[in-house]
C-alpha positions as CSV (number, residue, x, y, z in Angstrom):
1,X,170.2,107.0,91.4
2,X,169.7,105.6,87.9
3,X,171.4,102.3,87.1
4,X,175.0,102.7,86.0
5,X,175.5,106.1,87.7
6,X,177.7,106.4,90.8
7,X,179.2,109.1,93.0
8,X,182.5,110.4,91.6
9,X,185.8,109.9,93.4
10,X,187.4,113.1,94.7
11,X,190.6,112.5,92.8
12,X,188.6,112.7,89.5
13,X,188.0,116.5,90.1
14,X,191.8,117.1,90.5
15,X,192.4,115.1,87.3
16,X,189.7,117.0,85.4
17,X,191.1,120.3,86.5
18,X,194.6,119.3,85.2
19,X,193.2,118.0,81.9
20,X,190.3,120.4,81.1
21,X,191.1,123.5,83.3
22,X,189.9,124.6,86.7
23,X,186.5,125.8,85.4
24,X,185.7,122.5,83.9
25,X,185.9,120.0,86.7
26,X,182.2,118.9,86.5
27,X,181.6,116.2,83.9
28,X,178.9,118.4,82.3
29,X,181.7,121.0,81.5
30,X,184.1,118.5,79.9
31,X,184.8,118.9,76.2
32,X,182.9,116.7,73.7
33,X,184.2,113.2,73.9
34,X,186.1,114.0,77.1
35,X,186.8,111.1,79.4
36,X,189.2,110.4,82.2
37,X,190.7,107.2,83.5
38,X,191.6,106.4,87.1
39,X,193.1,102.9,87.4
40,X,190.8,100.5,85.5
41,X,187.8,102.9,85.6
42,X,187.0,105.2,82.7
43,X,184.7,108.2,83.4
44,X,182.5,109.8,80.7
45,X,179.9,112.5,81.1
46,X,176.3,111.2,81.0
47,X,173.2,113.4,80.5
48,X,170.2,111.4,81.5
49,X,166.8,112.4,80.2
50,X,164.4,113.8,82.8
51,X,162.1,110.9,81.9
52,X,164.8,108.6,83.3
53,X,164.9,110.5,86.6
54,X,161.3,111.3,87.2
55,X,158.9,108.3,86.9
56,X,156.1,108.7,84.4
57,X,153.6,107.0,86.6
58,X,153.9,109.2,89.6
59,X,152.6,112.7,90.4
60,X,154.3,114.1,87.3
61,X,152.2,111.9,85.0
62,X,149.8,114.8,83.9
63,X,152.9,116.9,83.0
64,X,154.4,114.1,80.9
65,X,151.0,113.5,79.2
66,X,150.8,117.2,78.2
67,X,154.4,117.1,77.0
68,X,153.7,114.0,74.9
69,X,150.7,115.7,73.3
70,X,152.7,118.9,72.6
71,X,155.6,116.8,71.1
72,X,153.1,115.0,68.8
73,X,151.7,118.3,67.6
74,X,154.9,120.3,67.3
75,X,157.8,117.8,67.2
76,X,160.0,116.7,70.2
77,X,162.7,119.2,69.4
78,X,160.2,122.1,69.8
79,X,158.9,121.2,73.3
80,X,160.7,122.3,76.5
81,X,159.7,122.1,80.1
82,X,161.1,124.7,82.5
83,X,160.4,124.2,86.2
84,X,161.1,126.7,89.0
85,X,160.7,125.7,92.6
86,X,160.4,128.8,94.8
87,X,160.7,128.8,98.5
């Protein structure tokens, strides 16, 4: 797990349901700027970039190289990677 991220306490989901509605208990569904406090801890949604989750020097290196080249040619905002793992 990336530094600074931790599992969420169960009580956070109850608090999120009360504050943001039953369908919005996951932090990714909280409103913009949404945060919740339990005791001294404040919880805010974090959306890490995939490059933070998948090392650039591992088996995905060729993919990141191609993505970098495409970003140079077309701009970062115009490049997306969609991956499907079938099974």
